[in-house]
DSSP file (Angstrom, degrees, kcal/mol; ACC not computed):
  #  RESIDUE AA STRUCTURE BP1 BP2  ACC     N-H-->O    O-->H-N    N-H-->O    O-->H-N    TCO  KAPPA ALPHA  PHI   PSI    X-CA   Y-CA   Z-CA
    1    1 A M              0   0    0      0, 0.0     2,-0.2     0, 0.0     0, 0.0   0.000 360.0 360.0 360.0 134.0  -14.9   30.0    2.2
    2    2 A K        -     0   0    0      1,-0.1     2,-0.2     2,-0.0     0, 0.0  -0.483 360.0-116.7 -77.1 144.6  -18.3   31.6    1.8
    3    3 A S        -     0   0    0     -2,-0.2    -1,-0.1     1,-0.1    61,-0.1  -0.555  10.1-154.7 -79.7 144.8  -18.7   35.3    1.8
    4    4 A I  S    S+     0   0    0     -2,-0.2     2,-0.4    57,-0.1    -1,-0.1   0.485  70.5  95.9 -94.3  -3.4  -20.6   37.0    4.5
    5    5 A R        +     0   0    0      2,-0.0    57,-2.5     0, 0.0    58,-0.4  -0.736  54.3 173.1 -87.2 131.1  -21.4   40.0    2.2
    6    6 A V  E     -A   61   0A   0     -2,-0.4     2,-0.3    55,-0.3    55,-0.2  -0.861  20.1-147.5-133.0 166.7  -24.8   39.7    0.5
    7    7 A Q  E     -A   60   0A   0     53,-2.4    53,-2.3    -2,-0.3     2,-0.6  -0.966  21.2-122.3-131.2 148.1  -27.1   41.8   -1.6
    8    8 A K  E     -A   59   0A   0     -2,-0.3     2,-0.5    51,-0.2    51,-0.2  -0.837  35.6-166.3 -86.8 128.7  -30.9   42.1   -1.9
    9    9 A V  E     -A   58   0A   0     49,-3.1    49,-2.5    -2,-0.6     2,-0.1  -0.970  13.6-132.5-123.1 126.8  -31.6   41.3   -5.6
   10   10 A A     >  -     0   0    0     -2,-0.5     4,-2.0    47,-0.2     3,-0.5  -0.346  29.2-108.1 -73.4 158.2  -35.0   42.0   -7.2
   11   11 A R  H  > S+     0   0    0     45,-0.4     4,-2.2     1,-0.2     5,-0.1   0.877 118.4  54.7 -56.2 -41.4  -36.6   39.3   -9.3
   12   12 A M  H  > S+     0   0    0      1,-0.2     4,-0.7     2,-0.2    -1,-0.2   0.873 107.3  50.6 -61.7 -37.2  -35.9   41.1  -12.5
   13   13 A Q  H >> S+     0   0    0     -3,-0.5     3,-0.7     1,-0.2     4,-0.6   0.892 108.8  51.4 -68.2 -38.9  -32.2   41.3  -11.7
   14   14 A V  H >X S+     0   0    0     -4,-2.0     3,-1.1     1,-0.2     4,-0.7   0.877 102.1  60.8 -65.1 -37.9  -32.1   37.6  -11.0
   15   15 A E  H 3< S+     0   0    0     -4,-2.2     4,-0.3     1,-0.2    -1,-0.2   0.760  91.9  68.1 -62.4 -23.3  -33.7   36.7  -14.3
   16   16 A L  H << S+     0   0    0     -4,-0.7    -1,-0.2    -3,-0.7    -2,-0.2   0.848 126.7   5.8 -64.5 -33.1  -30.8   38.4  -16.1
   17   17 A F  H XX S+     0   0    0     -3,-1.1     3,-1.7    -4,-0.6     4,-0.8   0.045  88.8 127.6-137.9  29.3  -28.5   35.6  -15.0
   18   18 A F  G ><  +     0   0    0     -4,-0.7     3,-1.2     1,-0.3    -3,-0.1   0.867  69.9  60.8 -57.1 -40.7  -30.8   33.2  -13.2
   19   19 A Y  G 34 S+     0   0    0     -4,-0.3    -1,-0.3     1,-0.3    -4,-0.1   0.675 103.9  52.1 -66.2 -14.3  -29.6   30.2  -15.2
   20   20 A L  G <4 S+     0   0    0     -3,-1.7     2,-0.5     2,-0.1    -1,-0.3   0.655  95.7  80.6 -92.3 -17.8  -26.1   30.7  -13.8
   21   21 A I  S << S-     0   0    0     -3,-1.2     2,-0.2    -4,-0.8     5,-0.0  -0.754  78.6-132.8 -92.5 131.7  -27.2   30.8  -10.2
   22   22 A K    >   -     0   0    0     -2,-0.5     3,-2.4     1,-0.1     4,-0.5  -0.580  20.8-121.1 -78.5 145.5  -27.7   27.5   -8.5
   23   23 A K  G >  S+     0   0    0      1,-0.3     3,-1.2    -2,-0.2    -1,-0.1   0.818 112.5  63.0 -57.7 -30.3  -31.0   27.4   -6.5
   24   24 A K  G 3  S+     0   0    0      1,-0.2    -1,-0.3     3,-0.1    -3,-0.0   0.698  99.0  56.5 -68.6 -16.9  -29.0   26.7   -3.3
   25   25 A D  G <  S+     0   0    0     -3,-2.4     2,-0.5    35,-0.0    36,-0.5   0.521  92.1  83.6 -92.4  -6.3  -27.4   30.1   -3.7
   26   26 A L    <   -     0   0    0     -3,-1.2     2,-0.6    -4,-0.5    34,-0.2  -0.856  59.1-166.9 -99.1 127.5  -30.7   32.0   -3.8
   27   27 A F  E     -B   59   0A   0     32,-1.9    32,-2.9    -2,-0.5     2,-0.1  -0.947  12.6-153.7-116.6 112.5  -32.3   32.9   -0.5
   28   28 A Y  E     -B   58   0A   0     -2,-0.6     2,-0.4    30,-0.2    30,-0.2  -0.471   5.8-161.3 -81.7 150.2  -35.9   34.0   -0.9
   29   29 A F  E     +B   57   0A   0     28,-1.7    27,-2.0    -2,-0.1    28,-1.0  -0.999  14.5 179.0-133.9 142.0  -37.7   36.3    1.5
   30   30 A Y        +     0   0    0     -2,-0.4    17,-1.7    25,-0.2     2,-0.4   0.486  67.9  51.4-112.8 -10.3  -41.4   36.7    1.8
   31   31 A L  E     -C   46   0B   0     15,-0.2     2,-0.4    16,-0.1    15,-0.2  -0.997  54.6-178.0-138.0 132.6  -41.8   39.2    4.6
   32   32 A F  E     -C   45   0B   0     13,-2.9    13,-2.8    -2,-0.4     2,-0.4  -0.991   8.1-168.3-134.1 123.8  -40.1   42.6    5.0
   33   33 A L  E     -C   44   0B   0     -2,-0.4     2,-0.5    11,-0.2    11,-0.2  -0.918   4.2-167.4-115.4 138.7  -40.7   44.7    8.1
   34   34 A V  E     -C   43   0B   0      9,-2.4     9,-2.4    -2,-0.4     2,-0.3  -0.982   7.2-164.4-127.3 118.0  -39.7   48.4    8.6
   35   35 A W  E     -C   42   0B   0     -2,-0.5     2,-0.6     7,-0.2     7,-0.2  -0.794  16.6-134.7-101.1 144.6  -39.8   50.0   12.0
   36   36 A D    >   -     0   0    0      5,-1.8     3,-1.0    -2,-0.3     5,-0.2  -0.879   9.7-153.6 -95.8 121.9  -39.7   53.7   12.7
   37   37 A A  T 3  S+     0   0    0     -2,-0.6    -1,-0.1     1,-0.2     3,-0.0   0.720  91.5  52.7 -69.3 -21.1  -37.2   54.4   15.5
   38   38 A C  T 3  S+     0   0    0     -3,-0.0     2,-0.3     3,-0.0    -1,-0.2   0.454 120.0  14.5 -96.8  -2.2  -39.0   57.6   16.6
   39   39 A S  S <  S-     0   0    0     -3,-1.0    -3,-0.1     2,-0.2     0, 0.0  -0.833  84.9 -95.4-151.3-171.7  -42.5   56.1   16.9
   40   40 A E  S    S+     0   0    0     -2,-0.3    -3,-0.1    -5,-0.1     2,-0.1   0.121  75.1 134.3-100.0  20.3  -44.3   52.8   17.2
   41   41 A S        -     0   0    0     -5,-0.2    -5,-1.8    -6,-0.0     2,-0.3  -0.368  31.3-177.3 -70.9 148.5  -45.0   52.8   13.4
   42   42 A L  E     -C   35   0B   0     -7,-0.2     2,-0.4    -2,-0.1    -7,-0.2  -0.981  13.6-160.9-148.1 133.6  -44.4   49.7   11.4
   43   43 A I  E     -C   34   0B   0     -9,-2.4    -9,-2.4    -2,-0.3     2,-0.5  -0.960  11.8-162.9-114.6 135.1  -44.7   49.0    7.7
   44   44 A T  E     -C   33   0B   0     -2,-0.4     2,-0.5   -11,-0.2   -11,-0.2  -0.969   8.9-173.4-121.5 129.9  -45.1   45.4    6.5
   45   45 A F  E     +C   32   0B   0    -13,-2.8   -13,-2.9    -2,-0.5     2,-0.3  -0.987  20.1 167.8-115.1 129.4  -44.5   44.1    3.0
   46   46 A D  E >   -C   31   0B   0     -2,-0.5     3,-1.8   -15,-0.2   -15,-0.2  -0.930  49.7-101.4-141.2 168.0  -45.4   40.5    2.4
   47   47 A Q  G >  S+     0   0    0    -17,-1.7     3,-1.7    -2,-0.3     6,-0.2   0.776 112.8  68.8 -58.3 -30.5  -45.9   38.1   -0.4
   48   48 A D  G 3  S+     0   0    0      1,-0.3    -1,-0.3   -18,-0.2    -3,-0.0   0.736  94.8  57.7 -64.6 -21.5  -49.7   38.3   -0.1
   49   49 A N  G <  S+     0   0    0     -3,-1.8     2,-0.3     2,-0.1    -1,-0.3   0.455  91.3  92.2 -85.2  -1.6  -49.5   41.9   -1.5
   50   50 A L  S <  S-     0   0    0     -3,-1.7     2,-0.6    -4,-0.2     3,-0.2  -0.689  71.4-133.1 -99.1 148.5  -47.7   40.9   -4.7
   51   51 A L  S    S-     0   0    0     -2,-0.3     3,-0.1     1,-0.2    -2,-0.1  -0.887  84.8 -20.8 -98.3 121.0  -49.3   40.0   -8.0
   52   52 A N  S    S+     0   0    0     -2,-0.6     2,-0.4     1,-0.2    -1,-0.2   0.782 103.1 128.9  54.8  34.0  -47.9   36.8   -9.5
   53   53 A E        -     0   0    0     -6,-0.2    -1,-0.2    -3,-0.2    -3,-0.1  -0.933  49.3-157.7-119.5 144.5  -44.7   36.9   -7.5
   54   54 A N  S    S+     0   0    0     -2,-0.4     2,-0.3     1,-0.2    -1,-0.1   0.739  78.5   3.2 -89.4 -24.6  -43.3   34.1   -5.4
   55   55 A S        -     0   0    0      1,-0.1    -1,-0.2    -9,-0.1   -25,-0.2  -0.974  67.6-114.9-153.7 163.6  -41.2   36.3   -3.2
   56   56 A L  S    S-     0   0    0    -27,-2.0   -45,-0.4    -2,-0.3     2,-0.3   0.944  87.0 -50.8 -67.0 -48.3  -40.4   39.9   -2.4
   57   57 A A  E     - B   0  29A   0    -28,-1.0   -28,-1.7   -47,-0.1     2,-0.3  -0.904  59.2 -97.1-168.8-168.8  -36.8   39.5   -3.5
   58   58 A Y  E     -AB   9  28A   0    -49,-2.5   -49,-3.1    -2,-0.3     2,-0.5  -0.911  14.0-137.2-128.9 154.5  -33.8   37.4   -3.0
   59   59 A I  E     +AB   8  27A   0    -32,-2.9   -32,-1.9    -2,-0.3     2,-0.4  -0.967  30.3 178.2-109.1 128.4  -30.6   37.5   -0.9
   60   60 A V  E     -A    7   0A   0    -53,-2.3   -53,-2.4    -2,-0.5   -34,-0.1  -0.992  31.1-112.6-133.8 137.2  -27.5   36.5   -2.9
   61   61 A E  E >>  -A    6   0A   0    -36,-0.5     4,-1.9    -2,-0.4     3,-0.5  -0.415  24.8-125.0 -66.8 143.7  -23.9   36.4   -1.8
   62   62 A N  H 3> S+     0   0    0    -57,-2.5     4,-2.7     1,-0.2     5,-0.2   0.865 110.5  57.5 -57.5 -38.5  -21.7   38.9   -3.5
   63   63 A D  H 3> S+     0   0    0    -58,-0.4     4,-2.1     1,-0.2    -1,-0.2   0.871 105.8  50.4 -62.0 -35.9  -19.3   36.1   -4.6
   64   64 A V  H <> S+     0   0    0     -3,-0.5     4,-2.3     2,-0.2    -1,-0.2   0.928 111.2  48.4 -67.0 -45.8  -22.1   34.4   -6.4
   65   65 A I  H  X S+     0   0    0     -4,-1.9     4,-2.5     1,-0.2    -2,-0.2   0.934 112.4  48.1 -58.6 -48.4  -23.1   37.7   -8.2
   66   66 A Q  H  X S+     0   0    0     -4,-2.7     4,-2.4     1,-0.2    -1,-0.2   0.907 110.8  51.0 -60.6 -43.0  -19.5   38.4   -9.2
   67   67 A S  H  X S+     0   0    0     -4,-2.1     4,-1.9    -5,-0.2    -1,-0.2   0.900 110.9  48.4 -61.0 -42.6  -19.1   34.8  -10.5
   68   68 A C  H  X S+     0   0    0     -4,-2.3     4,-2.1     2,-0.2    -2,-0.2   0.905 111.1  50.7 -65.8 -41.7  -22.3   35.1  -12.6
   69   69 A L  H  X S+     0   0    0     -4,-2.5     4,-2.1     1,-0.2    -2,-0.2   0.909 109.4  50.4 -63.0 -41.6  -21.2   38.5  -14.0
   70   70 A L  H  X S+     0   0    0     -4,-2.4     4,-1.7     1,-0.2    -1,-0.2   0.878 109.5  51.5 -64.0 -36.5  -17.8   37.1  -15.0
   71   71 A E  H  X S+     0   0    0     -4,-1.9     4,-1.8     2,-0.2    -1,-0.2   0.889 108.4  51.0 -64.0 -40.6  -19.5   34.1  -16.7
   72   72 A R  H  X S+     0   0    0     -4,-2.1     4,-1.1     1,-0.2    -2,-0.2   0.889 107.0  54.7 -65.7 -39.4  -21.8   36.5  -18.7
   73   73 A L  H ><>S+     0   0    0     -4,-2.1     5,-2.8     1,-0.2     3,-0.5   0.912 107.2  50.5 -58.9 -42.5  -18.7   38.5  -19.8
   74   74 A K  H ><5S+     0   0    0     -4,-1.7     3,-1.8     1,-0.2    -1,-0.2   0.889 103.4  59.1 -62.0 -40.6  -17.1   35.3  -21.2
   75   75 A E  H 3<5S+     0   0    0     -4,-1.8    -1,-0.2     1,-0.3    -2,-0.2   0.798 110.6  42.3 -60.5 -28.6  -20.3   34.5  -23.1
   76   76 A F  T <<5S-     0   0    0     -4,-1.1    -1,-0.3    -3,-0.5    -2,-0.2   0.229 116.1-113.1-101.7  12.8  -19.9   37.8  -25.0
   77   77 A N  T < 5 +     0   0    0     -3,-1.8     2,-0.5     1,-0.2    -3,-0.2   0.888  63.2 154.4  56.7  43.5  -16.2   37.4  -25.4
   78   78 A I      < -     0   0    0     -5,-2.8     2,-0.6    -6,-0.1    -1,-0.2  -0.897  33.7-148.4-103.7 126.8  -15.5   40.4  -23.2
   79   79 A E        -     0   0    0     -2,-0.5     2,-0.5    -3,-0.1    -5,-0.0  -0.842   5.6-151.0-100.4 126.1  -12.2   40.4  -21.5
   80   80 A L        -     0   0    0     -2,-0.6     2,-0.6   -10,-0.1    -2,-0.0  -0.827   8.4-166.1 -95.7 126.2  -11.9   42.0  -18.0
   81   81 A R        -     0   0    0     -2,-0.5     3,-0.5     3,-0.0     2,-0.3  -0.952   7.7-162.0-118.0 112.8   -8.6   43.5  -17.1
   82   82 A L        +     0   0    0     -2,-0.6     3,-0.1     1,-0.2    -2,-0.0  -0.641  68.4  11.0 -93.7 150.9   -8.2   44.3  -13.5
   83   83 A N  S    S+     0   0    0     -2,-0.3     2,-0.3     1,-0.2    -1,-0.2   0.789  90.5 142.4  57.3  33.0   -5.6   46.7  -12.0
   84   84 A S        -     0   0    0     -3,-0.5     2,-0.4    17,-0.0    -1,-0.2  -0.789  37.5-153.8-103.3 146.6   -4.6   48.0  -15.4
   85   85 A K        -     0   0    0     -2,-0.3    16,-2.8    -3,-0.1     2,-0.5  -0.970  17.7-125.7-121.6 137.6   -3.8   51.6  -16.2
   86   86 A V  E     -D  100   0C   0     -2,-0.4    14,-0.3    14,-0.2     3,-0.1  -0.694  19.8-173.2 -81.5 124.6   -4.2   53.2  -19.6
   87   87 A K  E     -     0   0C   0     12,-3.0     2,-0.3    -2,-0.5    13,-0.2   0.899  69.7 -23.7 -78.6 -49.2   -1.0   54.8  -20.8
   88   88 A Q  E     -D   99   0C   0     11,-1.6    11,-2.8     2,-0.0    -1,-0.4  -0.983  58.1-160.5-158.8 158.7   -2.5   56.4  -23.8
   89   89 A Y  E     -D   98   0C   0     -2,-0.3     2,-0.4     9,-0.2     9,-0.2  -0.979   3.2-158.8-143.3 158.3   -5.5   56.0  -26.1
   90   90 A E  E     -D   97   0C   0      7,-2.4     7,-2.7    -2,-0.3     2,-0.4  -0.992  18.9-129.6-140.9 128.0   -6.4   57.2  -29.5
   91   91 A N  E     -D   96   0C   0     -2,-0.4     5,-0.2     5,-0.2     2,-0.2  -0.628  29.9-176.7 -75.7 130.0   -9.9   57.6  -31.1
   92   92 A E        -     0   0    0      3,-3.0     3,-0.1    -2,-0.4     0, 0.0  -0.590  44.4 -82.4-115.0-177.2  -10.1   56.0  -34.5
   93   93 A E  S    S+     0   0    0      1,-0.2     3,-0.0    -2,-0.2    -2,-0.0   0.919 120.0   0.8 -56.5 -52.5  -13.1   55.9  -36.9
   94   94 A N  S    S+     0   0    0     -3,-0.0     2,-0.3    15,-0.0    -1,-0.2   0.133 131.1  31.3-125.0  18.8  -15.0   53.1  -35.3
   95   95 A S        -     0   0    0     -3,-0.1    -3,-3.0    15,-0.0     2,-0.4  -0.946  70.0-112.5-160.4 178.9  -12.9   52.1  -32.4
   96   96 A I  E     -DE  91 109C   0     13,-3.3    13,-2.2    -2,-0.3     2,-0.5  -0.995  21.6-146.9-125.2 129.4  -10.4   53.2  -29.7
   97   97 A R  E     -DE  90 108C   0     -7,-2.7    -7,-2.4    -2,-0.4     2,-0.4  -0.854  22.4-168.4 -98.5 131.3   -6.8   52.0  -29.7
   98   98 A I  E     -DE  89 107C   0      9,-3.3     9,-3.0    -2,-0.5     2,-0.5  -0.946  17.7-164.6-125.5 137.6   -5.4   51.6  -26.1
   99   99 A Q  E     -DE  88 106C   0    -11,-2.8   -12,-3.0    -2,-0.4   -11,-1.6  -0.988  17.5-148.7-118.9 126.3   -2.0   51.1  -24.8
  100  100 A L  E >   -D   86   0C   0      5,-0.7     3,-1.0    -2,-0.5   -14,-0.2  -0.660  16.1-128.8 -92.4 148.1   -1.7   49.9  -21.2
  101  101 A Q  T 3  S+     0   0    0    -16,-2.8    -1,-0.1    -2,-0.3   -15,-0.1   0.868 107.2  45.8 -61.7 -38.8    1.2   50.9  -18.9
  102  102 A D  T 3  S+     0   0    0    -17,-0.4     2,-0.3     2,-0.0    -1,-0.2   0.421 110.9  56.1 -89.9   2.8    1.9   47.3  -17.9
  103  103 A E    <   -     0   0    0     -3,-1.0    -3,-0.1     2,-0.1   -19,-0.0  -0.960  62.3-148.0-136.6 152.8    1.7   45.7  -21.3
  104  104 A K  S    S+     0   0    0     -2,-0.3     2,-0.2    -5,-0.1    -1,-0.1   0.510  72.9  93.3 -95.6  -5.0    3.5   46.3  -24.6
  105  105 A I  S    S-     0   0    0      1,-0.0    -5,-0.7    -5,-0.0     2,-0.4  -0.543  71.1-129.4 -87.9 154.6    0.5   45.3  -26.8
  106  106 A N  E     -E   99   0C   0     -2,-0.2     2,-0.4    -7,-0.1    -7,-0.2  -0.829  19.2-153.7 -98.2 141.1   -2.1   47.6  -28.2
  107  107 A L  E     -E   98   0C   0     -9,-3.0    -9,-3.3    -2,-0.4     2,-0.4  -0.858   2.8-158.4-111.6 150.0   -5.7   46.9  -27.7
  108  108 A R  E     +E   97   0C   0     -2,-0.4     2,-0.3   -11,-0.2   -11,-0.2  -0.998  23.3 154.8-129.2 132.0   -8.5   48.0  -30.0
  109  109 A T  E     -E   96   0C   0    -13,-2.2   -13,-3.3    -2,-0.4     3,-0.1  -0.944  46.7-135.3-147.3 166.4  -12.1   48.2  -28.8
  110  110 A R  S    S+     0   0    0     -2,-0.3     2,-0.4   -15,-0.2    -1,-0.1   0.569  96.6  40.0 -97.1 -14.8  -15.4   49.9  -29.4
  111  111 A L        -     0   0    0    -15,-0.1     2,-0.5     2,-0.0    -1,-0.2  -0.979  60.8-174.6-140.6 126.9  -16.0   50.5  -25.7
  112  112 A L        -     0   0    0     -2,-0.4     2,-0.5    -3,-0.1    -3,-0.0  -0.983   7.2-170.0-119.0 123.0  -13.6   51.5  -23.0
  113  113 A V        -     0   0    0     -2,-0.5     2,-0.5     2,-0.0    -2,-0.0  -0.962   2.0-167.2-115.9 123.3  -14.9   51.6  -19.4
  114  114 A G        -     0   0    0     -2,-0.5     2,-0.4     2,-0.0    -2,-0.0  -0.944   7.3-174.6-112.3 133.4  -12.7   53.2  -16.7
  115  115 A L        -     0   0    0     -2,-0.5     2,-0.5     2,-0.0    -2,-0.0  -0.956  16.3-153.8-126.1 142.9  -13.6   52.7  -13.1
  116  116 A I        -     0   0    0     -2,-0.4     2,-0.4     2,-0.0    -2,-0.0  -0.978  18.6-159.1-113.5 123.0  -12.0   54.1   -9.9
  117  117 A S        -     0   0    0     -2,-0.5     2,-0.5     2,-0.0    -2,-0.0  -0.829   9.3-163.7-107.1 142.8  -12.5   51.9   -6.8
  118  118 A I        -     0   0    0     -2,-0.4     2,-0.4     2,-0.0    -2,-0.0  -0.990  12.7-155.4-122.8 119.9  -12.3   53.0   -3.3
  119  119 A F        -     0   0    0     -2,-0.5     2,-0.4     2,-0.0    -2,-0.0  -0.798   4.1-161.8 -99.9 136.0  -11.9   50.3   -0.7
  120  120 A F        -     0   0    0     -2,-0.4     2,-0.5     2,-0.0    -2,-0.0  -0.953  14.0-137.2-114.4 134.4  -13.0   50.7    2.9
  121  121 A N              0   0    0     -2,-0.4    -2,-0.0     1,-0.1     0, 0.0  -0.805 360.0 360.0 -89.1 126.4  -11.8   48.4    5.6
  122  122 A D              0   0    0     -2,-0.5    -1,-0.1     0, 0.0    -2,-0.0   0.454 360.0 360.0 -92.4 360.0  -14.5   47.3    8.0
């Protein structure tokens, strides 16, 4: 099933993982209109105002972006662990030793990133 959630992605962002995105997953847009609700003002951005650009930006499904980012992680031998909790960690000379609550193994890494997610139901 296709996701209905999408993101506007600038050209520079797409170039970071363009080779992983199939052209059918990129939706270009060439015209962007902004209306002011309190007046009759209108701002228009279009492709004609750009220097050496084919489009203003792209619309990409969130699932496609996530898939590409996961592929990039694999290329750099980075393992993503979801829903894990750190039981304890210890700084060593050039690394960090980590013990997770749900696993009995110790991990050693040079970079530990912790994220807290908040989910909203729409």
